N, C-alpha and C positions, 0 to 999 in steps of 0.2 A: 734094849734095854726093859726086864722084867721087871713089875710094877711091888714087888716086893725081893727083889734082890735085900745083896747088904748095899751094895753103890746106889739103888734107887732110893733106897731109905734114908742115905747118908745125904745124896741131891738134897732131895725135894726135903729134907730138914735145916738145910744151910740155905737153899732158897728162900723156905717161908724166913726164916730168922732175918735173911736180908728185907725180905718183900712186909715183915711184923714191925721189925726197931727200924726199917731207914726211907721204906719208899710212901709206904702207907701215910706214915706223920706228915715226910714231905707233900704228898700229894692234899692230905690236908690240910696242910698251914696253911695253901698259896688258895686255897678256896675260904669263903663263907659262910658254907648255907646251914639250913638245916640236917640234924644228925643222918635222916635216910636217904637225902638227895647227895650230902656226902657220900656215904655207904654203896649209894648205886654206880654213880662218878668213879669209886674209887674201884668198882667191883668190876666194872667195863675198862678197866685198863689193867690189872692186877690179872686178870684171869686169861686173855687173849697175851698175855706177856708171859705166862706160863707154860703158853703154847708153841710161843717162841724159842724159849728156850729150852722146853723138852726136841725140839726137830733139832735145833741146833747137836743138843748133847747128845742124842740119840749116833747122832757122824761122828760124837769124837770120844764115849763110854763105853 
């Protein structure tokens, strides 16, 4: 999957919207630390999630 192809842009836009509006707020609501710690923990979950989903997407897209 090329990074600037039409499929890739649509895929990452949808994935980003799901992450930004569903997953990140859910993670932040489960933990009540300072903003810096919340961002580090959330980033530690979301970046690996993108890597795993991208590997699965390469097989099927």
